N, C-alpha and C positions, 0 to 999 in steps of 0.2 A: 677405479671405474665404477664399482658398485656404490661407493659413497656418493658419486655424482648423480647416479640414478635415484638413490634414496632421497637425496636433497631435492631433486626435481619433483619427485612424488610428493614430498612433504610441502613444498611450495605450492603445488597444485591444490592440495587439500586446504591449505591456509587461504588461498584465494577463493575457493568455494565457500569456506566458512565465513569469509568477510562479506560475501554478497548476501545481504539480508532481505532482498526483495521477496515479497510473498505475492504470487500471481494466482488468481483464481477467476473462473468464469462466474459472473454475478448478474443479477437482475438489478438494473438501475433505473431511476427516474429522477426528474428534477421539477421544481415548482417554479412556474412562471405566471405572474399576475394572479397569484392565489389558487392556481389550478395545476394539478400534477400532470406531467406528461404521461404518455403511454410507456409501459415497461420496455426496456431494451436489454436483451441478453448480450453481454460484452465481457471481454477479458479486462480485469482491473489489476493494476500493480499497486501493492501497498508498500510504503516505505516510511521510515522515520525521517524526521527533518534533517538529522545529521547525515544519513545515507543519501538523501536527496541533494544536500549541499555538496557532498563529496562527488556525486555523479555529475552535477552541474558545474562544479568547480567555482563555487561562490558561497555566499552566506545569506541568500534570499529567504530561506525557510527557517522557522523556529526549530532549534535543535531538539527540543523535548516534545514536539508535537508529532502526530502521525498524519500521513497524507495518502490519498488515493489518486492514481494517475490513470486517466482513461484516454485512449486514442479514439477519438470520435470520428465522425464522418469527414471526408475530404481532408484528411491529414491533420485535423485540429486535435491538439492535445490539451486536455483539461486537467488541472491540478486542483484537487479538493482537499482543503484542510479539514480533517475529521473533528467532530465535536468532542470526542473522547480520545485519549491516548491509548491506542491499541498495540502499537509496535514496541517491542522490547520492554515489556513490563517487568520482566525478570532481570535482575542486575547481572546475573551470569550469562544472559543471552540478550544483548541490547538491540538485536536486529529483529525485523519482522519475521514471523514464522506462522505456520499452520496453527500451532497451539495458542497463539495470541488471539486468534479469531474463533477457535472452535472449542472453547472450554465448556465444561458441563453447564454452567449457569449463564451462558451467553444467549442473547436474544436473537441472534442470526442476522442482524443488520447494523449498519452504522449510518450516521448522518453527518453532514458537513456542508461547507459552502466554498464556492470558487472565488476567484478574484473579483468577479462581477457581483458577488454576494448572492448568487443564485443558490438556493437550497437544494441539496441532493440527498437521496436515500439510496444506499447501496446494500443490497441483500445478498448474503453469501450462504445462508442456510435455509432461506425460505423464499417465497415468491413476491414479497412486498405488499401483500394484501392488507 
C-alpha cells in the first residue's frame, strides 16, 4: 500500500516538473502603423515551442523558439514568437522558468511578432518606457 502511495506522489512530482510554463504579469504593448499602443498590464504565459506543440498536440511551432501567449480581450488568444530564445536555455532544464527571464544581465523585456506580423514588446521587469 505504501509503495502505491509513493508511486502516486512521484508521478505527481514528475507531472509538475514537466510543465514548463512560466506565467507572469507583464506590461505589454504592440506597434500598429508605426505607433505603439498604450501599455496594458496582463498575465503572459511563456513557453518553448516544444511545450506549445505538446499542449496543442501538433507541430505548428518551432521547437527551439520561445513564445508568449496572451489572452487578450473578448477571448482572443495571441501567440507571439519571441525574437530571442528565452525558454530552456539550460540543457538540464529545457522548460521555461523564472530564471530564464530574471538573470542578472537581463534587460527586463522581450520583443516578438504575432502571426499577423504585429510587433510586440513584453516587459516583465520594467514598465516599457
